Structures are given as C-alpha cells and as structure tokens.
C-alpha angles and dihedrals in degrees: 000000000000089000090059092049091047092049092047089051092050090050090050091048090051091051093051091048090048092051093047090048092048093051090046090055094043093054093038090235120174093206137023138177133179140195130197115214099201094184093059094029090235130143115208117198120188116198126190112234095019090124088069089069127077118237089253092052091050093051091045092053101036102039098071091045092050092047093051093048094044095185117187099252125126088222138009110198122194115202136173117262 
C-alpha cells in the first residue's frame, strides 16, 4: 500500500515539475520557483520576466497549458519573480 502512495506522490511531483518547466519555457523565463500551499490547496509559481507580459498575454499563454495539465489544485497562481 505504501508503494502505491509513494508512486502516486512521485507521479504528482513529476506533473508539478513538468507544469512549472513548461510555463518557464513558454514565458522564456530564466528562473522559476514554486510553492505548494497544502492547507489552501494552492500552487504558487513565480516566473522571472513575467512582468514583461500583459495580463491578457499571460492568460493566453498559460490557460491552455493549465487546462491540459489539469492538476488537482483549487488554485494555481502565477506571479512575477
């Protein structure tokens, strides 16, 4: 049973890392960091250079990626680093 839970967690961790890496590439960021707030079920992603994009551009770039990944968070918040 613990192998299944550990495997599930590793899969979840890989999905989060893939999402963060994809967003980093999509926004051509040189640096990125993220934090999972388990209590509020929120993923915070900070991207270097995000402030160079308008809110509309951010949504246009990030929305399709977030929809495809469909991670189980109440919120995913993207912020400038």
